C-alpha positions in Angstrom: 144.0 33.4 34.7 144.0 32.5 38.4 145.4 35.3 40.5 147.5 34.7 43.6 146.2 35.8 47.1 146.7 39.4 48.1 149.0 38.4 51.0 151.5 36.6 48.7 151.1 39.2 46.0 151.8 42.0 48.5 154.7 40.3 50.1 156.4 39.7 46.7 155.8 43.2 45.4 156.6 45.0 48.7 160.0 43.3 48.7 160.7 44.3 45.1 159.5 47.8 45.8 161.6 48.2 48.9 164.8 46.9 47.1 164.1 49.4 44.3 163.6 52.3 46.7 166.8 51.5 48.6 168.8 51.2 45.4 167.4 54.4 44.0 168.2 56.5 47.1 171.6 54.8 47.5 172.7 55.9 43.9 171.9 59.5 44.6 175.0 61.8 44.4 173.9 63.7 47.5 175.1 64.4 51.1 174.8 61.2 53.2 172.7 63.1 55.8 169.9 63.9 53.4 169.9 60.3 52.0 169.7 59.0 55.6 166.7 61.2 56.4 165.0 60.1 53.1 165.6 56.5 53.9 164.4 56.8 57.5 160.9 57.6 56.4 160.9 55.4 53.3 161.9 52.4 55.4 159.5 53.1 58.2 157.2 50.3 57.0 153.6 50.9 56.3 151.1 49.1 54.1 152.4 50.3 50.7 148.7 50.5 49.7 149.3 53.0 46.8 152.0 50.8 45.1 149.9 47.7 45.7 146.9 49.4 44.0 149.1 50.1 41.0 150.5 46.6 40.8 147.0 45.1 41.3 145.6 47.2 38.5 148.3 46.0 36.2 147.5 42.4 37.3 143.8 43.1 36.6 144.7 43.7 32.9 147.0 40.6 32.9 150.0 42.9 32.4 153.6 42.3 33.7 153.7 44.1 37.0 157.4 44.8 36.6 156.6 47.7 34.2 155.0 49.5 37.2 158.0 49.4 39.5 159.3 52.9 38.7 155.9 54.6 38.9 155.1 52.7 42.1 158.3 53.9 43.7 157.6 57.5 42.6 154.1 57.4 44.2 155.5 56.0 47.4 158.2 58.8 47.4 155.4 61.4 47.1 153.3 59.7 49.8 156.4 59.6 52.2 157.3 63.2 51.5 153.7 64.2 52.4 153.9 62.3 55.7 157.2 64.0 56.6 155.8 67.5 56.0 152.4 66.7 57.6 154.2 65.8 60.8 156.1 69.1 61.0 155.3 71.5 63.9 153.9 74.0 61.5 151.5 71.4 60.1 150.1 68.6 62.3 152.9 68.7 64.9 153.1 65.0 65.4 155.9 63.2 67.3 155.0 59.6 66.3 154.5 58.0 62.9 154.0 54.3 62.6 155.1 53.9 66.2 158.5 55.6 65.6 159.7 59.2 66.2 158.7 61.4 63.2 161.4 62.6 60.8 161.8 66.0 62.3 162.2 64.6 65.8 165.2 62.6 64.6 166.8 64.9 62.0 165.5 68.3 62.9 163.0 70.5 61.0 165.4 71.7 58.3 166.5 68.2 57.3 163.0 66.9 57.5 161.8 69.6 55.1 164.8 68.9 52.7 164.2 65.2 52.8 160.6 65.7 51.8 161.6 68.1 49.1 164.1 65.6 47.8 161.6 62.8 47.7 159.0 64.9 45.9 161.4 66.0 43.1 163.1 62.6 42.8 159.7 61.0 42.1 159.4 62.6 38.7 163.0 61.7 37.8 162.2 58.1 38.8 159.2 57.9 36.4 161.3 59.5 33.6 163.9 56.7 34.0 161.4 53.9 33.4 163.0 51.7 30.7 161.6 52.1 27.2 160.6 48.4 27.2 158.1 49.1 29.9 156.8 52.6 29.0 157.2 54.8 25.9 158.2 58.5 26.2 154.6 59.4 25.7 153.5 57.1 28.4 156.1 58.4 30.8 154.9 61.9 30.1 151.3 60.9 30.8 152.3 59.3 34.1 154.2 62.4 35.2 151.3 64.6 34.3 148.8 62.4 36.3 151.2 62.3 39.3 152.0 66.0 39.4 148.3 66.9 39.3 147.4 64.4 42.0 150.2 65.6 44.3 149.9 69.4 43.7 147.5 72.2 44.3 144.6 70.4 42.5 145.2 67.3 44.5 147.0 66.5 47.8 148.5 69.9 48.5 145.1 71.5 47.9 143.5 69.1 50.3 146.1 69.8 52.9 145.6 73.5 52.5 141.8 73.1 53.0 142.4 70.9 56.0 144.6 73.5 57.7 142.2 76.2 56.8 139.4 74.2 58.4 141.1 73.5 61.7 139.0 74.8 64.6 135.9 75.3 62.3 132.8 73.2 62.1 132.9 71.9 58.5 129.9 70.5 56.7 130.1 67.1 54.9 130.8 68.7 51.5 133.9 70.6 52.8 135.1 67.5 54.6 134.8 65.3 51.5 136.7 67.9 49.5 139.6 67.7 51.9 139.7 63.9 51.9 139.1 63.4 48.2 142.1 65.7 47.5 144.4 65.1 50.5 144.0 61.3 50.4 141.9 60.2 47.4 143.8 61.8 44.6 147.0 59.9 45.2 145.1 56.6 45.5 143.3 57.5 42.2 146.7 58.3 40.7 148.0 54.8 41.7 145.1 53.0 39.9 145.0 55.3 36.9 148.8 55.0 36.5 148.4 51.2 36.3 145.7 51.6 33.7 147.9 54.0 31.6 150.8 51.5 31.7 148.3 48.9 30.5 147.2 51.1 27.6 143.6 51.1 28.9 140.8 52.9 27.0 139.1 56.0 28.4 135.9 54.3 29.6 137.9 51.8 31.7 140.1 54.6 33.1 136.9 56.5 34.1 135.4 53.4 35.9 138.7 52.9 37.7 138.8 56.6 38.7 135.3 56.3 40.2 136.4 53.1 42.0 139.4 55.1 43.5 137.1 58.0 44.5 135.0 55.7 46.7 138.0 53.9 47.9 139.7 57.1 49.0 136.7 58.2 51.0 136.4 54.7 52.6 140.0 54.9 53.5 139.6 58.2 55.3 136.4 57.3 57.1 138.1 54.2 58.4 141.0 56.4 59.5 138.6 58.7 61.4 137.0 55.7 63.1 140.4 54.2 64.1 141.4 57.6 65.6 138.6 57.1 68.2 138.4 53.3 68.4 142.1 52.2 67.9 145.0 51.9 70.3 148.2 53.9 70.1 150.2 50.6 70.0 148.3 49.5 66.9 147.7 52.7 65.0 151.1 54.1 65.8 149.9 57.6 66.9 148.0 58.9 69.9 144.3 58.0 70.0 142.0 60.9 69.6 144.7 63.1 68.0 142.2 64.6 65.5 139.6 65.3 68.2 142.3 67.0 70.4 143.1 69.3 67.5 139.4 70.1 67.0 139.4 68.7 63.5 136.1 67.8 61.7 135.8 64.1 61.2 133.1 61.7 59.9 132.2 60.4 63.3 131.9 64.0 64.6 129.6 65.0 61.7 127.6 61.7 61.2 128.0 60.0 64.6 130.0 56.8 64.9 127.1 54.7 63.5 126.6 57.1 60.6 130.3 57.0 59.8 130.3 53.2 59.7 127.2 53.3 57.4 129.1 55.7 55.1 132.1 53.4 55.1 129.9 50.5 54.0 128.3 52.6 51.2 131.7 53.7 49.7 133.1 50.1 49.9 130.0 48.8 48.2 130.1 51.5 45.5 133.9 50.9 44.9 133.2 47.2 44.2 130.4 48.1 41.9 132.7 50.3 39.8 135.2 47.5 39.6 132.6 45.1 38.2 131.9 47.7 35.4 135.5 47.2 34.1 135.1 43.6 33.2 138.7 43.0 34.4 140.2 40.4 36.7 139.7 42.6 39.8 140.1 40.0 42.6 143.2 41.7 44.0 141.7 45.1 43.9 138.6 43.8 45.7 140.8 42.3 48.4 142.6 45.6 48.8 139.2 47.3 49.2 138.2 44.8 51.9 141.6 45.4 53.6 140.9 49.1 53.7 137.4 48.6 55.1 138.6 46.3 57.9 142.1 47.5 58.7 143.1 48.2 62.3 145.9 50.6 61.6 
């Protein structure tokens, strides 16, 4: 089967996802102020890479991508909550996100925290409400388990904790990779694995896709570290050198800029090798991998 280009695939699925997110928040029986704060960050744009990974994984299996809409929305809610909380004064203390004032700068710290909490908890309800025609109760339970592990202390939260603990310290490469595998990589892995679960993939295929996502997550973060030094505020949507100014360990700081670029190439190459092992129609996933390697924001 001939797959469509990533640009047309992403445009179509981003539109479907954003309509779904808007409708899901709109139907909440909650104070309008909290819904507004949730929507502010959900609608701030972004690449929607995590949902696109899920949809592209379903496409690799030749599955109907519609069955992934609820899980994709849930993952994007989790990602958005993490950005809201990361930007808080007690965390990264950032005033800009994607070129716009961060949530707490607009709604205050209390509402930013509550908006993040609401998105986190609503994500699990969203998966639970996937129609039976798209996911059985057993499949929904598996999806919730994978997402809760990726988002929690064994995943994203654990990575953020290690990141905060490492501020102002000279980390080695092993410590830095732990942070990024957990803080960034686990949710990317969850996106790919969730697509595989919805496609009823076997364990060997899920393992190969997990290894693909491991390399993809590290490539994503290495590129992020490079952009923090080589990008512009207008394009990346945050001050250039913000990690350096906070004395955070980064790949360029540990490996030099040339070393970081070599590491990026290694992880991109390894990610693509893992995709080949699956024997699936992985053209879209390969395009996403290239997009991550070459992105400028």
